[in-house]
C-alpha positions in Angstrom: 13.6 88.9 -63.3 12.6 85.3 -64.2 13.9 84.2 -60.8 11.5 86.6 -59.0 8.6 85.3 -61.1 9.3 82.0 -60.2 9.4 82.6 -56.6 6.4 84.7 -56.8 4.6 81.6 -58.4 6.0 79.4 -56.3 4.8 81.3 -53.3 1.2 81.9 -54.4 1.0 78.3 -55.2 2.0 77.3 -51.6 -0.3 79.9 -50.3 -3.2 78.5 -52.3 -2.4 74.9 -51.1 -1.9 75.9 -47.5 -5.2 77.9 -47.7 -7.0 74.9 -49.2 -5.6 72.7 -46.1 -6.4 75.5 -43.5 -10.0 75.7 -45.0 -10.6 71.7 -44.9 -9.0 71.9 -41.4 -11.6 74.7 -40.5 -14.4 72.5 -42.0 -12.9 69.3 -40.2 -12.9 71.5 -36.8 -16.0 72.7 -37.3 -17.9 69.6 -37.7 -16.7 68.2 -34.4 -17.7 71.4 -32.9 -21.2 71.1 -34.1 -21.1 67.1 -33.2 -20.2 67.7 -29.4 -23.8 67.7 -28.3 -25.5 69.0 -25.5 -23.1 67.7 -23.0 -19.4 67.2 -24.6 -16.7 65.8 -22.2 -13.3 67.1 -21.4 -11.6 64.9 -23.9 -13.7 66.3 -26.8 -13.0 69.8 -25.6 -9.1 69.2 -25.4 -9.0 67.3 -28.8 -11.0 70.3 -30.5 -8.9 73.1 -28.8 -5.3 71.0 -29.7 -6.3 70.7 -33.4 -7.7 74.0 -33.7 -4.2 75.3 -32.1 -2.3 73.5 -34.8 -4.4 75.1 -37.6 -4.1 78.5 -36.2 -0.2 78.1 -35.9 0.0 76.7 -39.5 -1.9 79.7 -40.7 0.3 81.9 -39.1 3.3 80.4 -40.2 1.9 80.7 -44.0 1.1 84.2 -43.8 4.4 85.0 -42.4 6.1 82.9 -45.3 3.9 85.1 -47.9 4.7 88.1 -46.4 8.4 87.3 -46.6 8.1 86.1 -50.4 6.2 89.2 -51.3 9.1 91.4 -49.4 11.8 89.4 -51.3 10.2 89.9 -54.6 9.7 93.8 -54.2 13.3 94.2 -52.6 14.9 94.6 -55.9 18.3 96.2 -54.8 17.5 96.7 -51.3 19.6 94.0 -49.8 18.5 94.5 -46.2 15.0 94.0 -47.4 15.9 90.8 -49.2 17.6 89.5 -46.3 14.8 90.2 -43.8 12.2 88.5 -46.0 14.5 85.6 -46.8 15.0 85.3 -42.9 11.1 85.4 -42.4 10.4 82.7 -45.0 13.1 80.4 -43.1 11.6 81.1 -39.8 7.8 80.4 -41.0 9.2 77.1 -43.0 11.0 76.0 -39.7 7.7 77.0 -37.6 5.5 74.7 -39.8 8.3 71.9 -39.6 8.5 72.3 -35.7 4.6 72.1 -35.4 4.5 69.1 -37.6 7.5 67.5 -35.8 5.7 68.0 -32.3 2.5 66.5 -33.3 4.5 63.6 -34.6 6.4 63.0 -31.6 3.5 63.4 -29.3 1.6 60.9 -31.5 4.6 58.6 -31.4 4.8 58.3 -27.8 0.9 58.0 -27.1 -1.8 59.0 -29.3 -3.7 59.6 -26.3 -1.7 63.0 -25.9 -3.3 64.4 -29.0 -6.7 62.5 -29.0 -7.5 62.1 -25.0 -10.0 60.1 -23.7 -11.7 59.6 -20.0 -11.2 56.3 -18.8 -14.1 55.1 -16.5 -13.4 54.8 -12.9 -13.9 51.2 -11.7 -17.4 50.4 -10.0 -17.2 50.7 -6.2 -19.0 48.3 -4.3 -22.4 49.8 -2.7 -22.1 50.5 0.7 -24.8 49.2 2.8 -26.8 52.0 4.8 -28.1 50.5 7.8 -32.0 50.5 8.1 -33.2 51.3 11.6 -36.3 49.3 12.4 -39.3 50.5 13.4 -42.8 51.7 11.8 -42.2 54.7 9.1 -45.1 56.9 8.0 -45.8 57.9 4.6 -48.2 60.4 3.1 -48.8 58.8 -0.2 -49.7 55.5 -1.0 -46.8 53.1 -2.1 -44.5 54.5 0.9 -44.0 57.7 -1.2 -44.2 61.4 -0.6 -42.9 62.8 3.1 -41.6 60.0 5.3 -41.3 59.9 9.2 -38.2 58.5 11.1 -38.7 55.2 12.6 -41.7 54.9 15.3 -41.0 52.1 18.0 -44.0 52.9 20.8 -47.4 54.0 21.0 -48.5 57.4 20.3 -51.6 59.3 21.9 -51.0 62.1 19.5 -49.3 61.4 16.1 -46.9 64.6 15.0 -48.8 67.2 13.4 -46.8 66.9 10.2 -48.3 63.2 9.6 -51.7 63.3 11.8 -54.4 62.6 9.3 -52.3 62.5 6.4 -50.9 59.0 6.6 -51.7 57.0 3.6 -48.9 54.3 3.9 -46.6 52.5 6.0 -43.6 50.4 5.8 -42.9 48.0 8.9 -39.1 47.2 9.3 -38.4 44.4 11.8 -35.4 43.8 14.0 -35.0 40.2 13.4 -31.5 40.2 14.9 -33.2 40.8 18.1 -36.5 38.8 17.2 -38.7 42.0 17.5 -41.5 42.2 15.2 -43.5 45.4 15.1 -47.3 45.8 14.6 -49.8 48.5 14.7 -53.4 49.6 15.2 -54.3 53.3 14.0 -57.0 55.3 15.4 -58.8 58.2 13.6 -59.4 60.2 16.9 -56.5 61.7 19.1 -56.2 60.0 22.5 -55.7 56.2 22.5 -58.4 56.1 25.5 -61.1 57.6 23.1 -63.2 55.7 21.0 -63.6 56.0 17.1 -62.9 54.2 13.8 -59.8 51.9 14.0 -57.6 50.1 11.5 -57.3 46.3 12.3 -54.0 45.3 13.5 -51.1 45.5 10.9 -48.4 43.2 11.3 -46.9 42.3 7.9 -43.4 43.7 6.9 -43.1 46.0 4.3 -45.3 48.7 2.8 -48.7 48.5 3.9 -51.8 51.2 3.2 -53.7 52.8 5.8 -57.1 53.0 5.5 -58.2 55.4 7.8 -57.3 59.1 9.2 -54.6 58.2 11.5 -54.3 60.8 14.8 -53.1 58.2 17.6 -51.6 54.9 17.0 -50.8 51.5 19.2 -47.4 50.4 18.3 -46.4 47.1 19.6 -43.7 44.4 19.7 -45.5 41.1 18.7 -44.3 38.0 20.8 -43.8 35.3 17.8 -42.5 32.7 20.4 -45.6 32.9 22.7 -45.8 29.3 22.9 -41.9 28.8 24.3 -41.6 32.2 25.7 -44.9 32.9 27.1 -46.3 36.7 27.4 -48.2 35.4 30.5 -50.9 33.2 31.3 -53.8 34.6 29.2 -57.1 36.8 29.5 -60.0 36.4 31.6 -63.3 37.9 30.4 -66.3 38.5 32.8 -69.9 39.8 32.4 -69.7 41.8 35.4 -67.6 44.7 36.5 -64.9 43.7 39.0 -65.2 40.1 38.0 -61.9 39.0 39.2 -62.8 40.0 42.5 -65.7 38.0 43.4 -65.1 37.8 47.0 -65.7 41.6 47.6 -68.6 42.1 45.1 -70.1 38.7 45.8 -71.6 38.3 42.3 -72.8 35.7 40.4 -71.2 36.7 36.9 -70.1 34.6 33.9 -66.6 34.1 32.9 -64.2 32.8 30.1 -60.6 32.1 30.4 -58.5 32.1 27.2 -55.4 30.7 28.2 -51.8 31.2 26.8 -51.7 28.3 25.1 -54.6 29.1 22.9 -52.7 32.5 22.0 -50.4 31.8 18.9 -49.8 34.9 17.3 -52.5 37.3 17.1 -55.9 35.6 18.1 -59.3 36.9 16.8 -62.3 35.8 18.5 -65.8 36.3 17.9 -67.3 37.7 21.0 -70.2 35.4 20.9 -67.7 32.6 21.1 -66.9 33.5 24.7 -70.1 31.6 25.8 -70.2 32.0 29.6 -72.6 28.8 29.6 -70.0 26.9 28.0 -72.1 25.8 25.2 -70.1 25.8 22.0 -67.4 27.3 23.3 -63.6 26.2 23.1 -62.5 28.3 25.8 -62.7 27.7 29.9 -66.3 29.2 30.2 -68.8 28.9 33.1 -70.5 30.9 35.8 -68.9 31.6 39.3 -72.2 30.3 40.9 -75.6 29.2 40.4 -77.1 32.2 38.9 -80.9 33.3 37.8 -82.1 32.1 34.4 -83.2 35.6 33.4 -79.3 36.4 34.1 -78.1 34.0 31.7 -80.4 34.7 29.0 -79.5 38.6 29.4 -76.0 38.0 29.5 -75.1 34.7 28.0 -71.9 35.8 26.0 -69.2 38.5 26.2 -71.0 40.0 23.3 -73.8 41.4 25.3 -72.3 41.2 28.9 -68.7 42.9 28.8 -68.3 43.8 32.1 -64.5 43.3 32.9 -61.1 42.0 31.5 -58.2 40.5 33.6 -54.8 40.7 31.5 -52.6 38.3 33.1 -49.3 39.0 31.6 -48.0 41.3 28.4 -51.1 41.3 26.1 -53.0 43.8 24.0 -56.7 43.3 24.0 -58.5 45.1 21.2 -62.5 45.3 21.5 -64.0 46.0 17.9 -67.6 46.9 16.9 -68.5 48.2 13.3 -65.1 49.5 12.9 -64.9 51.1 16.0 -62.4 50.0 18.7 -60.7 50.4 22.1 -57.4 48.8 22.9 -56.5 47.9 26.5 -52.9 46.8 27.5 -53.8 46.5 31.3 -56.9 45.0 33.2 -60.3 46.9 32.7 -62.0 46.6 36.2 -65.2 48.2 34.8 -65.8 48.0 31.2 -68.9 50.4 31.7 -66.9 53.1 32.6 -64.7 52.6 29.5 -65.8 55.0 26.5 -66.3 51.8 24.1 -68.9 50.1 26.5 -70.2 53.3 27.8 -71.1 54.5 24.3 -73.4 51.5 24.0 -71.2 49.6 21.5 -71.8 45.9 21.3 -68.5 44.0 21.2 -68.4 41.8 18.0 -64.7 40.9 17.6 -62.1 40.8 19.9 -58.1 40.7 19.0 -55.5 39.4 21.7 -51.9 40.1 20.9 -49.2 38.6 22.7 -46.3 41.4 23.2 -42.7 41.5 24.4 
């Protein structure tokens, strides 16, 4: 009887110790679970599950041992029950030993087996994405919002997804092939129509667009115009068909802006094209002696825009109070063009050498 009492005391003492350990383990496990955060990684989950499995295994072995101990106490003279109870207790102790041994072996081989960690992958070099040269449209300032693909040619009608909605553009030049893009935006559709226009935009990178854009002149600026000329220059006349004097037999004024004057984009005030030659830095004069009254009325190209002879690859943009019309070919009779026909006085002229 004393032996059974001792065994009962020993069993419940061990049960208390194991229960305390299991409780402490549960607290230990509960804390990491709460501390996993909103985005726990895979190693944290594996560590938690592994620890939880060991705790559960130990608890099951403890319960089995207690059941065996109780069965041994109450077995009395029942040798079969006593034997089974002893076997249960032995198996429970063996199970605990196996659990602890497995943990120690794994930890000895590599601690990462019981507490795994993710090893960051080495950073891979960034892959350079080729940027296609051209002019990109954006619907918001700062080159944000919806974006178009690269545009490399003039458009009579800008695509409806961007017509009137362009707030900024990005110019990407093809420096390998020496192609430098520029634009002039028109706030009316149809490049032949007159309306408010932007100034020529040639700076690379992100640029704001201050006018509603429905049509656009896109050009490739010839930055090497001095060494590889776009042509021989531009002739400005006070009369229509000025470059066909023999047929018309008119005594008009003329000014020639030679290619040597056109280094990049050239801006001229129309009054600088003085047909009388006074104060003009260009080759100006009259084709023959003309009446004084004629010279007084059409002394400069500002008040006498008759025709333009474009001798090469140039754009000529005529501006007045923000309105403009752009020419890429000779205009034999400016009076038939919308800009002059609408009675706009030419104020500024941009000459752009192109490829």
